[in-house]
KEKE-619499 format. One line per field, with one value per residue (C-alpha): x, y, z. Coordinates in pm, 1 decimal. Layout:
N
u	X | ...
v	Y | ...
w	Z | ...
//
This chain:
299
u	2704.7 | 2788.6 | 2622.9 | 2705.8 | 2440.8 | 2530.3 | 2256.5 | 1984.3 | 1748.4 | 1379.0 | 1431.3 | 1758.2 | 1671.5 | 1372.4 | 1565.1 | 1845.9 | 1588.5 | 1428.5 | 1763.6 | 1800.1 | 1446.7 | 1526.3 | 1825.0 | 2109.1 | 2440.7 | 2433.3 | 2675.8 | 2545.5 | 2684.0 | 2538.7 | 2661.8 | 2393.1 | 2464.1 | 2126.0 | 1957.9 | 2132.5 | 1992.2 | 1699.4 | 1928.5 | 2169.0 | 1873.0 | 1772.8 | 2114.7 | 2296.9 | 2657.3 | 2785.6 | 3089.4 | 3223.8 | 3340.8 | 3256.0 | 3604.2 | 3590.3 | 3247.9 | 3387.0 | 3662.2 | 3404.6 | 3163.2 | 3124.5 | 2887.8 | 2817.9 | 2477.8 | 2440.6 | 2125.3 | 2229.5 | 2074.6 | 2277.8 | 2536.5 | 2793.8 | 2746.4 | 2747.3 | 3085.5 | 3228.2 | 3125.3 | 3239.9 | 3587.3 | 3610.0 | 3478.2 | 3709.6 | 4014.8 | 3838.5 | 3655.9 | 3842.4 | 3863.2 | 3563.2 | 3326.0 | 3017.3 | 2890.3 | 2512.2 | 2386.8 | 2020.3 | 2023.6 | 1863.8 | 2152.8 | 2170.8 | 2274.7 | 2607.1 | 2680.8 | 2625.9 | 2833.3 | 3116.5 | 3116.2 | 3102.4 | 3424.4 | 3592.5 | 3486.5 | 3578.4 | 3928.2 | 3977.7 | 3830.5 | 3491.0 | 3177.7 | 2893.4 | 2516.0 | 2243.5 | 1917.9 | 1705.8 | 1363.2 | 1018.6 | 680.5 | 727.4 | 873.3 | 565.0 | 625.7 | 992.8 | 880.4 | 670.8 | 946.2 | 724.8 | 893.8 | 974.0 | 1342.9 | 1480.7 | 1816.9 | 2081.7 | 2405.1 | 2537.4 | 2272.5 | 2496.4 | 2550.1 | 2175.0 | 2122.7 | 2393.1 | 2226.1 | 1865.5 | 1786.6 | 1886.0 | 1695.0 | 1387.6 | 1417.6 | 1408.5 | 1150.7 | 836.0 | 862.1 | 1211.2 | 1292.2 | 1630.3 | 1627.8 | 1952.6 | 2303.5 | 2429.0 | 2250.6 | 1923.8 | 1767.7 | 1856.1 | 1653.6 | 1340.0 | 1358.6 | 1362.9 | 1071.2 | 862.0 | 936.8 | 857.2 | 518.0 | 457.9 | 521.9 | 297.0 | 24.1 | 67.1 | 7.5 | -286.2 | -437.4 | -430.8 | -614.4 | -871.4 | -939.9 | -970.2 | -1227.3 | -1426.1 | -1401.6 | -1500.0 | -1777.7 | -1933.0 | -1859.1 | -1769.4 | -1391.7 | -1374.7 | -1640.3 | -1469.0 | -1136.2 | -1305.6 | -1483.7 | -1160.3 | -986.6 | -1253.6 | -1238.5 | -1031.0 | -864.9 | -707.7 | -331.4 | -91.1 | -21.8 | -392.7 | -429.5 | -129.4 | -31.9 | -391.8 | -468.7 | -191.4 | -322.5 | -670.5 | -524.9 | -317.6 | 8.5 | 157.7 | 408.1 | 543.8 | 906.6 | 1030.3 | 1140.7 | 1098.7 | 1474.6 | 1468.5 | 1172.5 | 1353.9 | 1669.0 | 1472.9 | 1282.2 | 1616.9 | 1735.0 | 1414.5 | 1456.4 | 1815.8 | 1703.6 | 1439.0 | 1708.1 | 1945.2 | 1684.9 | 1508.6 | 1174.9 | 970.0 | 852.2 | 581.6 | 400.9 | 725.4 | 847.8 | 532.1 | 556.9 | 920.5 | 822.9 | 551.8 | 799.1 | 1039.6 | 756.3 | 684.9 | 1043.6 | 1044.5 | 725.4 | 795.0 | 1166.0 | 1363.8 | 1314.3 | 934.3 | 743.4 | 705.8 | 333.7 | 305.4 | 318.3 | -62.6 | -57.9 | 35.7 | -314.1 | -474.7 | -300.5 | -372.4 | -745.9 | -755.3 | -928.0 | -797.9 | -843.5 | -927.5 | -1149.2 | -1188.2 | -1071.5 | -740.2 | -401.4 | -117.2 | 131.6 | 103.3 | 142.7
v	1388.2 | 1353.0 | 1056.2 | 875.6 | 670.3 | 405.6 | 230.4 | 457.3 | 198.8 | 148.2 | 144.1 | 320.1 | 618.7 | 698.9 | 642.8 | 875.0 | 1136.9 | 1117.0 | 1196.9 | 1502.8 | 1621.3 | 1602.5 | 1830.2 | 1580.1 | 1630.6 | 1349.3 | 1238.0 | 975.7 | 719.4 | 459.6 | 270.9 | 464.4 | 833.6 | 934.0 | 790.7 | 1059.6 | 1359.0 | 1411.4 | 1386.5 | 1641.7 | 1869.8 | 1832.5 | 1947.1 | 1615.0 | 1580.4 | 1326.9 | 1100.4 | 914.0 | 610.5 | 442.8 | 509.3 | 882.1 | 895.5 | 720.2 | 978.1 | 1258.7 | 1118.0 | 992.9 | 708.1 | 515.5 | 357.0 | 92.2 | -48.9 | -295.8 | -583.4 | -880.2 | -994.4 | -1016.2 | -648.5 | -551.8 | -718.0 | -562.9 | -214.4 | -267.6 | -365.9 | -29.1 | 156.6 | 21.9 | 191.9 | 529.9 | 530.9 | 652.5 | 432.0 | 499.3 | 569.4 | 357.0 | 131.7 | 74.6 | -202.8 | -166.5 | -447.5 | -780.4 | -1015.6 | -1348.4 | -1343.2 | -1514.8 | -1277.2 | -958.0 | -1092.7 | -1190.6 | -856.2 | -668.5 | -841.1 | -713.6 | -361.0 | -398.1 | -514.6 | -162.6 | 1.1 | 62.5 | -12.6 | -193.9 | -203.7 | -374.7 | -193.7 | -381.9 | -229.6 | -374.0 | -248.2 | -176.6 | 86.0 | 308.1 | 345.5 | 420.4 | 703.7 | 844.1 | 805.6 | 559.4 | 227.1 | 4.5 | -16.5 | -331.5 | -269.5 | -508.9 | -406.2 | -229.1 | -22.1 | 283.9 | 276.7 | 252.6 | 550.3 | 750.7 | 710.5 | 705.1 | 1056.0 | 947.2 | 619.7 | 810.7 | 1038.7 | 737.9 | 526.1 | 519.4 | 250.5 | 150.6 | -177.1 | -252.1 | -631.5 | -700.4 | -799.5 | -792.0 | -1061.9 | -1044.2 | -799.1 | -1032.0 | -1308.6 | -1101.1 | -944.5 | -1288.7 | -1393.5 | -1092.8 | -1149.0 | -1519.9 | -1430.5 | -1174.7 | -1427.6 | -1687.3 | -1423.5 | -1322.4 | -1674.1 | -1716.3 | -1383.2 | -1487.5 | -1807.7 | -1617.4 | -1364.4 | -1643.5 | -1820.4 | -1496.8 | -1451.4 | -1808.1 | -1787.5 | -1504.1 | -1227.9 | -868.2 | -853.9 | -493.5 | -560.8 | -886.8 | -707.6 | -454.5 | -726.8 | -919.6 | -599.0 | -552.0 | -914.7 | -1141.0 | -1268.1 | -934.3 | -885.4 | -606.7 | -789.9 | -802.4 | -429.1 | -338.6 | -598.4 | -714.6 | -380.6 | -425.2 | -770.5 | -632.2 | -351.8 | -597.5 | -403.0 | -625.5 | -339.2 | -376.4 | -298.3 | -632.2 | -920.9 | -1297.8 | -1333.5 | -1122.8 | -1320.0 | -1648.7 | -1509.1 | -1425.2 | -1753.4 | -1931.6 | -1753.5 | -1861.7 | -2224.9 | -2221.2 | -2081.9 | -2353.0 | -2616.9 | -2447.2 | -2388.6 | -2723.7 | -2570.5 | -2745.5 | -2477.1 | -2656.6 | -2346.1 | -2167.6 | -2474.9 | -2483.1 | -2110.5 | -2145.8 | -2414.1 | -2186.8 | -1900.3 | -2133.9 | -2204.5 | -1832.6 | -1754.1 | -2031.8 | -1892.9 | -1518.0 | -1475.5 | -1367.5 | -997.3 | -1030.0 | -863.2 | -1091.2 | -1009.8 | -1188.4 | -1513.4 | -1483.6 | -1485.8 | -1854.0 | -1927.8 | -1682.2 | -1843.4 | -2197.3 | -2121.7 | -1874.7 | -1633.0 | -1284.7 | -1105.4 | -752.7 | -491.8 | -119.5 | 151.5 | 5.1 | 178.1 | 62.5 | 164.5 | 225.1 | 584.2
w	-518.8 | -887.7 | -1057.7 | -1378.1 | -1558.6 | -1817.2 | -2013.7 | -2150.1 | -2297.7 | -2227.8 | -1852.1 | -1780.7 | -1997.1 | -1776.7 | -1454.1 | -1560.3 | -1664.8 | -1319.4 | -1158.5 | -1380.4 | -1310.1 | -939.1 | -988.5 | -957.9 | -1136.4 | -1395.1 | -1666.1 | -1909.1 | -2150.4 | -2386.4 | -2691.9 | -2882.5 | -2830.4 | -2976.0 | -2665.2 | -2458.1 | -2647.6 | -2412.4 | -2109.8 | -2254.4 | -2325.9 | -1960.2 | -1842.8 | -1833.3 | -1949.0 | -2201.1 | -2165.4 | -2468.5 | -2273.0 | -1942.3 | -1806.2 | -1883.8 | -1717.7 | -1409.5 | -1376.4 | -1344.9 | -1084.4 | -727.0 | -814.9 | -1134.3 | -1193.0 | -1462.9 | -1621.7 | -1889.2 | -2085.8 | -1962.9 | -1708.1 | -1988.3 | -2073.2 | -1705.1 | -1654.8 | -1970.7 | -1858.6 | -1498.1 | -1613.2 | -1790.3 | -1486.2 | -1219.4 | -1364.8 | -1365.0 | -1033.1 | -724.6 | -414.4 | -191.3 | -477.9 | -551.1 | -826.7 | -824.6 | -1052.8 | -1150.0 | -1405.9 | -1316.3 | -1242.6 | -1069.0 | -703.9 | -773.4 | -1059.7 | -862.5 | -575.2 | -810.0 | -990.8 | -660.9 | -556.3 | -873.7 | -779.5 | -412.3 | -507.0 | -643.4 | -333.0 | -494.7 | -291.9 | -467.5 | -426.3 | -629.3 | -698.9 | -954.1 | -1017.5 | -1074.4 | -1191.3 | -1559.4 | -1789.0 | -1757.9 | -1383.1 | -1446.6 | -1674.7 | -1389.8 | -1129.7 | -942.7 | -1009.3 | -709.6 | -614.9 | -450.7 | -282.8 | -159.1 | 10.4 | 316.5 | 496.3 | 522.8 | 146.0 | 91.5 | 321.8 | 142.3 | -197.5 | -76.9 | -210.8 | -561.4 | -532.7 | -415.5 | -718.3 | -951.2 | -771.2 | -566.5 | -301.7 | -182.7 | -9.6 | 145.7 | 131.7 | 315.9 | 211.6 | -145.6 | -345.4 | -154.0 | -400.2 | -688.1 | -523.1 | -459.8 | -808.0 | -967.5 | -747.1 | -852.1 | -1220.5 | -1191.1 | -1047.7 | -1322.2 | -1600.4 | -1434.3 | -1399.1 | -1763.1 | -1894.0 | -1654.8 | -1760.6 | -2123.9 | -2040.5 | -1832.2 | -2106.9 | -2361.8 | -2144.8 | -2133.6 | -2510.4 | -2596.6 | -2339.9 | -2537.4 | -2285.3 | -2364.4 | -2317.4 | -2198.4 | -1937.0 | -1843.1 | -1794.3 | -1565.9 | -1369.1 | -1314.4 | -1206.7 | -937.5 | -824.9 | -604.3 | -920.7 | -1001.5 | -1040.5 | -1130.5 | -1457.7 | -1542.7 | -1477.0 | -1691.6 | -1951.9 | -1981.8 | -2144.5 | -2401.8 | -2488.4 | -2549.4 | -2760.7 | -2963.5 | -2939.4 | -2665.2 | -2626.6 | -2273.1 | -2372.7 | -2235.6 | -2454.7 | -2460.9 | -2416.8 | -2099.3 | -1965.3 | -2019.2 | -1858.0 | -1542.4 | -1545.5 | -1573.1 | -1259.2 | -1083.4 | -1183.9 | -1057.3 | -721.7 | -702.2 | -742.4 | -497.5 | -226.8 | -274.0 | -377.2 | -650.3 | -892.3 | -1087.0 | -1213.1 | -1295.1 | -1485.8 | -1698.4 | -1757.3 | -1860.7 | -2113.3 | -2249.1 | -2296.2 | -2475.8 | -2720.0 | -2744.3 | -2835.6 | -3094.4 | -3247.7 | -3241.2 | -3174.0 | -2871.2 | -2946.2 | -2943.9 | -2661.3 | -2360.9 | -2355.1 | -2690.3 | -2495.6 | -2491.3 | -2871.4 | -2858.6 | -2729.1 | -2970.0 | -3266.2 | -3149.1 | -3123.5 | -3414.5 | -3176.3 | -3101.2 | -2770.7 | -2886.3 | -2728.0 | -2796.0 | -2560.1 | -2444.8 | -2497.8 | -2719.4 | -2450.0 | -2079.4 | -1964.1
//
């Protein structure tokens, strides 16, 4: 099975590298060729354009920053991929978007599957990120070895579009937890507690969360460097709010969190780290949340 990988940014670059480490035949492409140097050094091949990549492989995987970019790339791929080949989208798209784009691929005889991932860039670097798959079960089984090479836990959620829903749900929870963790740490700081000890106590408590264990460390370091932007957070929160309307579920906490991220983007810009949402509280109270011994980036 020859794979193509398009989109070698913070996330996709690690996922493509995991495929190469596992011995897969991989051809890569990105608008920034310099991002492919490590993949070429690992034995990967380079294609100048998405279409030329598609002509060389049995399956193309994309990991791109927005639905607009995903569609633009797909339209270049469909003329190069042979009927019966596969397109796997690992970007976070809305359910309606992935279903619409899949129809464009299927009209050319190309089978489509969605596989968004969750857990953070540091887990992608380790090949341990969680993969959420949506699409035909036989297609999932066909590409399972490659998905296992890129991820830790794999979940086949059902038909195409189902992975988009659960991915949005997990991200919504993460952003709510992030805002809550900032408030919790600020209570500890203003209450005169040692922040490092407080972080450890929360980690060992019923109030612990994955976000506290990971992004909480970056807050205490002051780097906030989670490799995920305010713009991306608001994109995912927008998907969540739309699902709430469609499914008739009031999302009070998600709505408040969305409003907070709007303020965060206004204050720090859309390219700011999403973890900087906690800085809104720090700035408002003129109180930083720093403690020694915490990393600038997660390994």
